[in-house]
Each structure stands twice: as structure tokens, then as C-alpha cells.
C-alpha positions as CSV (number, residue, x, y, z in Angstrom):
1,M,0.0,0.0,0.0
2,D,1.5,3.3,-1.1
3,I,1.0,5.9,1.6
4,F,0.7,8.6,-1.1
5,R,-2.4,6.8,-2.5
6,K,-4.7,9.1,-0.5
7,C,-3.1,12.1,-2.2
8,Y,-3.6,10.8,-5.7
9,D,-7.2,9.9,-5.0
10,F,-8.0,13.3,-3.4
11,S,-10.2,14.9,-6.0
12,T,-12.3,17.3,-4.0
13,V,-10.1,20.3,-4.8
14,K,-9.6,19.4,-8.4
15,D,-13.3,19.1,-8.9
16,A,-14.0,22.5,-7.2
17,K,-11.4,24.2,-9.3
18,E,-12.8,22.8,-12.5
19,T,-16.3,24.1,-11.6
20,G,-14.9,27.5,-10.6
21,I,-16.1,27.4,-7.0
22,Y,-12.8,26.8,-5.2
23,P,-12.7,29.6,-2.6
24,Y,-9.3,29.1,-0.8
25,F,-5.7,30.2,-1.2
26,I,-6.7,33.1,-3.4
27,P,-3.5,34.9,-4.5
28,L,-4.0,38.6,-3.7
29,D,-1.7,41.0,-5.6
30,E,-2.0,43.7,-3.0
31,N,-3.6,44.1,0.4
32,E,-4.5,47.7,1.3
33,G,-6.6,47.0,4.3
34,T,-10.3,47.5,3.4
35,E,-9.6,46.7,-0.2
36,V,-7.5,44.1,-1.9
37,I,-6.4,43.7,-5.5
38,F,-7.1,40.4,-7.4
39,N,-6.2,40.1,-11.1
40,G,-6.0,43.8,-11.3
41,Q,-9.5,44.3,-9.8
42,R,-10.4,46.0,-6.5
43,V,-12.3,43.9,-4.1
44,I,-13.8,45.2,-0.7
45,M,-12.3,43.0,2.0
46,C,-15.0,41.7,4.4
47,G,-13.2,38.6,5.4
48,S,-10.1,39.9,7.3
49,N,-9.3,39.8,11.0
50,N,-7.6,43.2,10.8
51,Y,-10.3,44.6,13.1
52,L,-8.7,47.9,13.9
53,G,-7.1,48.4,10.4
54,L,-3.6,48.7,11.9
55,T,-1.7,46.7,9.2
56,T,-1.4,49.9,7.3
57,H,-1.1,52.3,10.2
58,P,2.0,54.5,9.7
59,K,3.3,53.9,13.3
60,V,3.0,50.2,13.0
61,R,4.7,50.1,9.6
62,E,7.5,52.4,10.8
63,A,8.1,50.3,13.9
64,A,8.5,47.1,11.8
65,I,10.8,48.7,9.3
66,N,13.0,50.3,12.0
67,A,13.2,47.0,13.8
68,I,14.5,45.2,10.7
69,K,17.1,47.9,10.2
70,R,18.3,47.6,13.8
71,Y,17.9,43.8,14.5
72,G,17.7,42.2,11.1
73,T,15.1,39.8,9.7
74,S,15.2,36.9,12.2
75,C,16.3,35.9,15.7
76,T,17.4,32.5,14.2
77,G,16.7,30.6,17.4
78,S,14.4,29.6,20.2
79,R,13.8,32.1,23.0
80,F,14.9,29.3,25.4
81,L,18.4,29.7,24.0
82,N,19.7,32.5,21.7
83,G,16.4,34.0,20.4
84,N,15.3,36.0,23.4
85,M,15.4,39.8,23.1
86,T,14.8,42.7,25.4
87,L,12.1,43.7,22.8
88,H,10.2,40.5,23.5
89,E,10.3,41.1,27.3
90,T,9.2,44.7,26.9
91,L,6.2,43.5,24.8
92,E,5.4,40.9,27.5
93,A,5.4,43.5,30.2
94,R,3.1,45.9,28.2
95,L,0.7,43.1,27.3
96,A,0.4,41.9,30.9
97,E,-0.4,45.4,32.0
98,W,-2.9,45.8,29.2
99,V,-4.9,42.6,30.1
100,G,-4.5,43.1,33.8
101,K,-2.3,40.1,34.7
102,D,1.0,39.7,36.5
103,A,3.0,38.4,33.6
104,A,2.8,37.4,29.9
105,L,4.7,35.1,27.6
106,V,5.1,35.7,23.8
107,F,5.0,32.7,21.4
108,S,5.5,32.7,17.7
109,T,1.9,32.0,16.7
110,R,-1.6,31.6,18.3
111,M,-1.5,27.9,17.4
112,Q,1.8,27.6,19.4
113,V,0.3,29.4,22.4
114,N,-2.5,27.0,22.7
115,L,-0.5,23.9,21.9
116,G,2.2,24.8,24.4
117,T,0.0,26.1,27.2
118,I,-2.6,23.4,27.3
119,S,-0.2,20.5,26.9
120,A,2.0,22.0,29.6
121,M,-0.8,22.6,32.1
122,V,-2.8,19.4,31.5
123,G,-1.0,16.3,32.6
124,R,-1.8,12.6,32.9
125,G,-4.9,12.2,35.1
126,D,-6.0,15.8,34.6
127,Y,-9.1,17.0,32.7
128,V,-9.4,19.6,30.0
129,V,-13.0,20.8,29.2
130,L,-13.8,22.4,25.8
131,D,-16.7,24.1,24.2
132,K,-17.7,22.2,21.1
133,E,-17.1,25.3,19.0
134,D,-13.6,26.0,20.4
135,H,-10.9,26.9,17.9
136,A,-8.9,24.1,16.3
137,S,-5.8,25.2,18.1
138,I,-7.5,24.7,21.5
139,V,-8.6,21.2,20.4
140,D,-5.2,20.3,19.1
141,G,-3.6,21.6,22.4
142,A,-6.0,19.3,24.3
143,F,-5.1,16.3,22.1
144,L,-1.4,17.0,22.7
145,S,-1.9,16.9,26.5
146,S,-1.8,13.7,28.5
147,G,-5.2,14.5,30.0
148,K,-8.8,13.5,29.3
149,I,-10.8,15.7,27.0
150,V,-14.5,16.4,27.8
151,R,-16.6,18.7,25.6
152,Y,-19.9,20.5,26.2
153,T,-22.6,21.9,23.9
154,H,-21.7,25.4,22.6
155,N,-22.4,28.1,25.2
156,D,-24.7,25.6,27.1
157,V,-24.0,26.4,30.7
158,D,-26.5,23.8,32.0
159,H,-24.6,21.1,30.1
160,L,-21.3,22.5,31.3
161,E,-22.4,22.1,34.9
162,R,-23.4,18.5,34.3
163,V,-19.9,18.0,32.9
164,F,-18.3,19.6,35.9
165,K,-20.4,17.5,38.3
166,N,-19.0,14.3,36.7
167,L,-15.4,15.3,37.1
168,P,-13.4,13.8,40.1
169,E,-12.7,16.4,42.8
170,D,-9.1,15.1,43.3
171,R,-8.0,15.8,39.7
172,G,-6.7,18.9,38.0
173,K,-9.2,20.6,35.7
174,L,-8.9,23.3,33.1
175,L,-11.7,24.8,31.0
176,V,-10.5,26.5,27.8
177,V,-13.0,28.6,25.9
178,D,-13.0,31.2,23.1
179,G,-14.0,34.6,24.3
180,L,-15.4,35.7,21.0
181,F,-16.2,32.7,18.7
182,S,-14.5,33.3,15.4
183,M,-17.1,31.8,13.0
184,E,-20.4,33.1,14.4
185,G,-19.4,36.2,16.4
186,D,-21.0,35.2,19.7
187,I,-19.4,35.5,23.1
188,A,-18.7,33.0,25.9
189,P,-21.1,33.7,28.8
190,L,-18.4,34.3,31.4
191,P,-20.7,35.7,34.0
192,E,-22.3,32.2,34.1
193,I,-19.2,30.2,33.5
194,V,-17.0,31.8,36.2
195,P,-19.2,30.9,39.2
196,L,-19.3,27.3,38.0
197,C,-15.5,27.1,37.7
198,K,-15.1,28.4,41.2
199,Q,-17.8,26.0,42.6
200,Y,-16.2,23.0,41.0
201,G,-12.5,23.9,41.4
202,V,-11.9,24.4,37.6
203,R,-9.3,26.8,36.3
204,L,-10.4,29.0,33.4
205,M,-8.4,29.9,30.3
206,V,-10.0,32.3,27.7
207,D,-8.8,32.5,24.1
208,D,-9.2,36.1,23.1
209,A,-7.7,35.9,19.7
210,H,-10.7,37.7,18.2
211,A,-11.8,39.7,21.2
212,M,-8.6,41.5,21.8
213,G,-8.9,45.0,20.3
214,V,-12.6,44.6,20.0
215,L,-14.3,43.9,23.3
216,G,-13.7,45.4,26.8
217,G,-12.2,48.6,25.4
218,G,-9.8,46.4,23.5
219,R,-8.7,44.4,26.5
220,G,-10.9,41.4,25.7
221,T,-13.8,39.3,26.9
222,A,-12.9,39.3,30.6
223,A,-12.6,43.1,30.7
224,H,-15.9,43.3,28.7
225,F,-17.7,41.5,31.6
226,G,-15.6,43.2,34.3
227,M,-14.2,39.7,35.3
228,T,-10.5,40.0,34.6
229,D,-9.5,38.9,38.1
230,D,-11.8,35.8,37.7
231,V,-10.1,34.5,34.6
232,D,-7.0,32.6,35.3
233,L,-5.3,32.7,31.9
234,I,-5.9,35.0,29.0
235,M,-4.3,34.4,25.6
236,S,-4.5,36.2,22.3
237,T,-2.8,36.4,18.9
238,F,-0.9,39.2,17.1
239,S,-2.3,38.2,13.7
240,K,-5.6,40.1,14.2
241,S,-6.0,43.5,16.0
242,F,-2.2,43.6,16.7
243,A,-1.5,43.6,12.9
244,S,1.5,41.2,13.2
245,L,2.4,37.6,13.8
246,G,2.7,35.8,17.1
247,G,0.7,35.4,20.3
248,F,0.8,35.4,24.1
249,I,-0.5,33.9,27.3
250,A,-1.0,36.0,30.4
251,G,-1.7,35.1,34.0
252,E,-0.1,34.7,37.5
253,A,3.7,35.0,37.3
254,D,4.4,31.5,38.7
255,V,2.0,29.9,36.2
256,V,3.5,31.8,33.3
257,D,7.0,30.9,34.4
258,Y,6.0,27.2,34.5
259,I,4.6,27.4,31.0
260,K,7.8,29.2,29.9
261,H,9.9,26.2,30.9
262,K,7.5,23.4,29.9
263,A,5.8,24.5,26.7
264,R,7.4,22.5,23.9
265,S,6.0,24.8,21.2
266,L,7.9,27.7,22.7
267,I,11.1,25.9,23.6
268,F,11.5,24.2,20.2
269,S,10.4,27.1,17.9
270,A,12.3,30.1,16.8
271,S,11.1,33.4,18.4
272,I,9.2,35.9,16.5
273,P,11.4,38.4,14.5
274,A,12.0,41.8,16.0
275,A,9.8,43.3,13.3
276,N,6.8,41.4,14.4
277,A,7.4,42.2,18.1
278,A,7.9,45.9,17.3
279,A,4.7,45.9,15.1
280,A,2.7,44.3,17.9
281,L,4.1,46.8,20.5
282,A,3.3,49.7,18.2
283,A,-0.3,48.4,17.6
284,L,-0.8,48.2,21.3
285,E,0.2,51.8,21.7
286,V,-2.2,52.8,18.9
287,M,-5.0,51.0,20.7
288,K,-4.3,53.1,23.8
289,E,-3.9,56.4,21.9
290,E,-6.8,55.9,19.4
291,P,-9.7,54.2,21.3
292,E,-12.1,55.6,18.7
293,R,-11.0,52.7,16.4
294,I,-12.4,50.2,18.9
295,A,-15.7,52.2,19.1
296,R,-15.8,52.5,15.3
297,V,-15.4,48.8,14.5
298,N,-18.1,47.9,17.0
299,A,-20.4,50.6,15.5
300,I,-19.9,49.2,12.0
301,G,-20.7,45.7,13.4
302,E,-23.9,47.0,14.9
303,R,-25.0,48.6,11.7
304,M,-24.2,45.6,9.5
305,R,-26.0,43.2,11.8
306,R,-29.1,45.4,11.7
307,E,-29.0,45.9,7.9
308,Y,-28.5,42.2,7.2
309,K,-31.4,41.3,9.4
310,T,-33.6,43.9,7.7
311,L,-32.7,42.4,4.3
312,G,-33.7,39.0,5.6
313,F,-30.4,37.3,6.2
314,D,-29.8,35.0,9.2
315,T,-26.9,36.4,11.3
316,G,-27.2,33.9,14.1
317,D,-26.3,35.0,17.6
318,S,-23.6,37.5,16.6
319,V,-23.1,40.5,18.8
320,T,-19.7,41.6,17.4
321,P,-18.1,42.8,14.2
322,V,-17.8,39.1,13.2
323,I,-21.1,38.5,11.4
324,P,-22.1,35.2,9.9
325,I,-24.6,34.9,7.0
326,I,-26.0,31.4,7.7
327,I,-26.9,29.5,4.6
328,G,-26.9,25.8,5.8
329,D,-25.8,24.1,2.6
330,D,-22.3,23.5,1.1
331,A,-23.1,24.1,-2.5
332,L,-25.2,27.2,-1.9
333,T,-22.5,28.6,0.4
334,F,-19.9,28.2,-2.3
335,M,-22.1,29.6,-5.0
336,T,-23.0,32.6,-2.9
337,W,-19.3,33.2,-2.1
338,K,-18.6,33.1,-5.9
339,R,-21.3,35.5,-6.9
340,L,-20.2,38.0,-4.1
341,F,-16.6,37.7,-5.2
342,E,-17.5,38.3,-8.8
343,N,-19.3,41.4,-7.7
344,G,-16.4,42.7,-5.7
345,I,-16.9,41.5,-2.2
346,F,-14.4,39.2,-0.4
347,V,-15.9,37.0,2.3
348,N,-15.1,33.5,3.8
349,P,-17.2,30.5,3.0
350,V,-17.2,28.1,6.0
351,I,-18.5,24.5,6.0
352,S,-18.3,21.5,8.2
353,P,-16.2,20.6,10.2
354,A,-15.4,24.3,10.9
355,V,-19.1,24.7,11.7
356,S,-21.8,22.2,12.6
357,P,-23.7,20.6,9.7
358,G,-26.7,22.8,8.9
359,R,-24.7,25.9,10.0
360,Q,-22.7,26.4,6.8
361,L,-22.1,30.1,6.4
362,L,-20.3,33.1,4.9
363,R,-18.1,34.6,7.6
364,T,-18.0,38.4,7.3
365,S,-15.9,40.6,9.5
366,Y,-15.3,44.3,9.6
367,M,-12.5,46.9,10.2
368,A,-12.5,50.3,11.9
369,T,-11.2,51.7,8.6
370,H,-14.1,50.6,6.5
371,T,-16.0,53.6,5.2
372,D,-19.7,54.1,5.2
373,E,-19.7,54.2,1.4
374,Q,-18.0,50.8,1.3
375,M,-20.6,49.4,3.7
376,D,-23.3,50.8,1.5
377,Q,-21.8,49.1,-1.5
378,V,-21.5,45.8,0.4
379,L,-25.1,45.8,1.4
380,T,-26.3,46.6,-2.1
381,I,-24.3,43.7,-3.5
382,F,-25.5,41.3,-0.7
383,E,-29.1,42.3,-1.5
384,K,-28.6,41.7,-5.2
385,V,-26.9,38.3,-4.8
386,G,-29.2,37.2,-2.0
387,K,-32.3,37.8,-4.2
388,E,-30.6,36.1,-7.2
389,L,-30.0,32.9,-5.2
390,G,-33.2,33.0,-3.2
391,L,-31.6,33.6,0.1
392,I,-33.8,36.5,0.9
């Protein structure tokens, strides 16, 4: 049996390309924030995670350029050995202060934060509890651990309590949950989750990849609910509101130090280049100096949710600038994506297993730098395509 046989027999992508509905790995010629260039044509970007529009901010660009001039293009090693820089530690101190924790630890990607943190914290005999809609990086981190994985129905606090009741009291327990769920734009109900964690002795880690820069004045989900002290670990990524690449975990100093010396994804990966650290640091400063960006992206989200619902689209339970257009069928999801793209709108088609069967959707997301005129155009095109395909 040739192990490559599965590759030769894999026809899904070939078939999709032949029919013109393959929506992934689109090669963009330019990315100017709210608009991108594809084959010489301008397309309004409504599928990015650049929530505050900082990838093109002059301060962020300048910080990255100056860092390359001073430090070069790479640290060429793990932070554990030769790749640790004062710049990394400065960023960690500022991030810890921003999210209201004792200490923070910078990794090279969000995926590595979750792989390293969860596998370091959850050992043999421990339990890790996950929401069924948690991000793949959380799930993979749980799989890498030596603990037992238990999952509960999405945002179902009653089911979560039943799960907690069945866990042994004499075992370590960690609940890991997205703060802002990336596909449907809803939020974890921390005011209901936190008391259960305290009652049953479960530590709580919140993945704020999409909430940082958006909720809680930019400080994330815990800050949004006024529960920063009640959340044990807060993580986020730099590849969204921070306009860079990398990620971090924040919490008690002793806990962060333990992760620092146990997380294999940190120890055995090269550290983020100085340019990425400097860009993230500059983005954090812009968040502090220009809070109107946070207000603007949320105002756009409120407007677009209202307008989509008025047109007759199903936006699920979104309460954030991540707004799903729920379609519920693979073929129709891809066809709608194609017609929108042909009309100049970039969105993300999402099917199972990224979402549950029957919840296939177009993921739309917005930036503080989108103009009202661009949003008017987006709504006009959505209405046109929605009527053409019988969605509204």
C-alpha cells in the first residue's frame, strides 16, 4: 500500500477548481486593508481579522521597518536559547499590563500558544474541558496533552455544569473557551461560567484571539464583563488586531513561568522576529492612543447586523463585528461566495467541520477603517446576490 495513494485519490479540490467554485488560497496582488487587488480588480475586504485596520497604520509600519534595520530579519533561534530579546520582554510587560495580569509570555503564533500552554498545564490524570465550537488550536492543544478531554454543547451552561459534576474532585481541571467565537461572532457567557468554575475547582483559560482589540475597550472578553480577576489565563494572537504575527499567554507570574519552561512549542520554535514584536508593540500603543478605532469597528458591526437582518439574512447570535450569513448548505454557500466575489466582495465560506452541519455560512468581518460608502456598497451587493440565489 502506497501511503501517497490518498493524495492521488484526493479529487475534491480538483473538482471544485474545474467548476470554478474553489474559494481558498486566493492569491492577492495587493492588500491595502479595506480593499485588496485580485487580477487587477479592486475587491472590498469583508473577510479579514484586521479589526482595527492597523496593518497599514504609519506607526505600525514604521516600527516594523525600523526593527528590521536595527535587528535584522530573524532571531534564528528559540527564546529558550539564543532567540530571546529585550524587545520580547518589553512587549510581554506591556501586554500583561494591558490585560490586567501579572505576567505574559510571547510565542511565535496563536497555534503555538494553545498547543504549548494546554499541553504544559494538563498532565496525565487531569481533565481539559472544551466548548464544542472552540478553535482548532485549542482542540489540538488538548489532544497533545496527556489529560482526558471532555466537551460540552456550545455556550450551554447547564450542560457545562453537568460535565463539571461528573469530574473527580481530586483531579486537576482546566476549562478552555474562546471569548469571541470566530465563526459566528457570539461571546462566551463568562458571568455564568466563572461561578461554576469556582464552585467545582476548575481553572479557566480564555482564548481572546478575536476579542482583543474589539471587546472590553480592546482588553478582551474578561474586561468586557468586568471579570479580569476571575479568569486565570488570557491568551491572544498578534495576527488580528495587533497587525503582526505571534501570540501570548498571560496570568499569574508563577504559572506563566511554569509554561515558559514546559511548553514545547515555545522551547522548540524560533522566536518571532523583531519586526513582528515591534509591530505588535506599536499596535498596542495605537489601541491606547486611538480608542475611537475600537468604538468604530463595533459601531460598524452593529450597523451591518441590523442591515443584514432587515434584508432577511440569518446572522445567528452574533453581537460583534464578526457576522455570519448562515446558509446551511455546502453548494449554496460556495455559490453565494462566488457571486459575491465576482461582484467585488471578499468573504469567507465556512462549511463542516469548521461549523456544525446545517450551519454552513459566509463569515463576514469588519474593520474600523471601512468607510460608510464601502458598507453601503457591500449591502447593495449582498441584497442583489441574496435575491438572485433565493436567500432573501
